[in-house]
Each structure stands twice: as structure tokens, then as C-alpha cells.
C-alpha positions as CSV (number, residue, x, y, z in Angstrom):
1,X,-3.1,-42.2,2.0
2,X,-3.0,-40.1,5.1
3,X,0.1,-42.1,6.3
4,X,1.9,-41.2,3.0
5,X,1.2,-37.5,3.5
6,X,2.1,-37.3,7.2
7,X,5.8,-36.6,6.5
8,X,5.2,-34.0,4.4
9,X,2.6,-32.4,6.7
10,X,5.2,-32.7,9.5
11,X,7.9,-31.1,7.4
12,X,5.5,-28.1,6.5
13,X,4.6,-27.8,10.1
14,X,8.3,-27.6,11.2
15,X,8.8,-25.1,8.4
16,X,6.0,-22.9,10.0
17,X,7.2,-23.2,13.6
18,X,10.7,-22.4,12.5
19,X,9.4,-19.3,10.7
20,X,7.4,-18.3,14.0
21,X,10.5,-18.7,15.9
22,X,12.5,-16.6,13.5
23,X,10.0,-13.9,13.6
24,X,10.0,-13.8,17.3
25,X,13.8,-13.2,17.2
26,X,13.3,-10.0,15.1
27,X,10.1,-8.7,16.9
28,X,10.7,-5.7,19.1
29,X,7.8,-6.6,21.2
30,X,9.2,-10.0,22.3
31,X,11.2,-10.1,25.5
32,X,14.9,-11.0,25.7
33,X,14.1,-14.2,27.5
34,X,11.5,-15.3,24.9
35,X,14.1,-14.6,22.1
36,X,16.6,-16.6,23.8
37,X,14.3,-19.4,24.0
38,X,13.4,-19.1,20.4
39,X,17.0,-19.1,19.5
40,X,17.6,-22.3,21.6
41,X,14.4,-24.1,19.9
42,X,15.8,-23.2,16.4
43,X,19.2,-24.5,17.3
44,X,17.5,-27.8,18.7
45,X,15.8,-28.1,15.3
46,X,19.0,-27.6,13.4
47,X,17.7,-24.4,11.8
48,X,20.4,-21.7,11.0
49,X,19.8,-18.3,12.1
50,X,21.4,-15.1,11.0
51,X,22.3,-12.8,13.9
52,X,21.0,-9.9,11.9
53,X,18.6,-9.7,9.2
54,X,19.6,-7.7,6.1
55,X,18.3,-4.2,6.1
56,X,16.9,-2.7,2.8
57,X,15.4,0.7,2.2
58,X,11.7,0.9,1.4
59,X,12.2,1.1,-2.4
60,X,14.6,-2.0,-2.4
61,X,11.9,-3.8,-0.2
62,X,9.1,-3.2,-2.8
63,X,11.4,-4.2,-5.7
64,X,12.2,-7.5,-4.0
65,X,8.7,-8.0,-3.0
66,X,7.7,-7.7,-6.7
67,X,10.3,-10.3,-7.5
68,X,9.0,-12.6,-4.9
69,X,5.5,-12.2,-6.4
70,X,6.9,-13.2,-9.8
71,X,7.7,-16.5,-8.3
72,X,3.9,-17.3,-7.8
73,X,2.3,-15.7,-10.6
74,X,0.9,-18.4,-13.0
75,X,1.2,-15.9,-15.9
76,X,4.9,-15.2,-15.8
77,X,7.4,-17.2,-17.9
78,X,9.8,-19.7,-16.3
79,X,12.6,-17.4,-17.6
80,X,11.2,-14.5,-15.5
81,X,10.8,-16.9,-12.5
82,X,14.3,-18.0,-12.8
83,X,15.6,-14.3,-13.1
84,X,13.4,-13.4,-9.9
85,X,14.9,-16.4,-8.0
86,X,18.5,-15.3,-9.0
87,X,18.0,-11.8,-7.9
88,X,16.3,-12.8,-4.5
89,X,19.1,-15.3,-3.9
90,X,21.8,-12.5,-4.6
91,X,19.9,-10.5,-2.0
92,X,20.1,-13.3,0.6
93,X,16.4,-14.1,0.5
94,X,15.2,-17.6,0.8
95,X,13.2,-18.3,-2.4
96,X,11.8,-21.9,-1.5
97,X,8.1,-20.9,-1.0
98,X,7.1,-24.4,0.2
99,X,4.0,-24.7,-2.0
100,X,3.0,-25.6,-5.5
101,X,0.9,-23.8,-7.9
102,X,-1.8,-26.2,-7.3
103,X,-1.8,-25.2,-3.5
104,X,-1.8,-21.6,-4.7
105,X,-4.8,-22.1,-6.8
106,X,-6.6,-24.0,-4.0
107,X,-6.0,-20.8,-1.7
108,X,-7.2,-18.4,-4.3
109,X,-10.5,-20.4,-4.6
110,X,-10.7,-20.6,-0.9
111,X,-10.4,-16.8,-0.6
112,X,-13.3,-16.4,-3.0
113,X,-15.5,-18.9,-1.3
114,X,-14.8,-17.1,2.1
115,X,-15.8,-13.9,0.5
116,X,-19.3,-15.2,-0.2
117,X,-19.8,-15.8,3.4
118,X,-18.3,-12.5,4.7
119,X,-20.9,-10.0,5.8
120,X,-18.3,-7.2,5.1
121,X,-18.0,-8.0,1.5
122,X,-20.0,-5.8,-0.8
123,X,-22.7,-7.4,-3.0
124,X,-20.7,-6.4,-6.1
125,X,-17.5,-8.3,-4.9
126,X,-19.7,-11.4,-4.0
127,X,-20.9,-11.3,-7.6
128,X,-17.4,-11.1,-8.8
129,X,-16.4,-14.1,-6.4
130,X,-19.4,-16.1,-7.9
131,X,-18.3,-15.3,-11.5
132,X,-14.6,-16.4,-10.6
133,X,-15.7,-19.5,-8.9
134,X,-18.1,-20.5,-11.8
135,X,-15.1,-19.9,-14.2
136,X,-12.2,-21.4,-12.2
137,X,-13.8,-23.5,-9.5
138,X,-14.2,-27.1,-8.9
139,X,-17.7,-27.7,-10.2
140,X,-19.4,-26.9,-7.0
141,X,-22.4,-24.8,-7.0
142,X,-22.1,-21.2,-5.9
């Protein structure tokens, strides 16, 4: 079973590495030498890079962020998700999120489980996390 998952894990790993290298290209705290190295690594990976990221005003960024959130919201219709995808693609934003709704649900559950062990989380929030896990969890005792 692990051998069947390895190519998928490798692709996800490469996707994350490419994302980190792209972030380095646009980070003002990264040296020019490091940026050139990141650019070279991306070219070696066969990943296309834009020379300049699209620049939007704050309101447009919020609107586009809302459309991106729509894509992962389990309570939105497929029509709304299709519209959000169209708007994001028209704005030049990659919409392939690289994870399924099952993975999203797993991450949500993991977040609530982590809250139970975090000393900075209030008792009220921990109670809410326990309730959520009882309702949506995978049957483990909380």
C-alpha cells in the first residue's frame, strides 16, 4: 500500500518545494543570490515562473480570497464552486488546491484535537472542540 502512495506523496512534496521556491522569489528578505538559485531550481524542475506576480489592491485581494475559500467550503454548491474557479482563473490565480475534501476534513479534525492539548486554548474552546469531535470525529474517545 505504501508503494502505491509513494508517487502521489512525491508529487505533493515537489508541489510544496516549488511553492517554497516561488515564495522565495517574491520575498524581499531573500538575497538576490538565493533568488537566482531558487529560479534555477524551478527551471530544473520544469516549473514555469512569472517574472512579476499580479498586484491587486486590498479589496480585490479580499474578494479573491473569498472565492478561493468557496472552493474548499463543503457547504457551497458545485455551481458556486465552478463560478469561483472561473473568477480565480480569469484573475490568473491557480485554483488547483491539491487536496480533497476528505483531506480538508482530516485537517479540521486534527486542528480540534490539537486544541485539546494546547495550554493556551481556553476551557470553553476545549469544550467546543470536544463537542465537535464527538459529532464529527472518527469515533475516538475525546
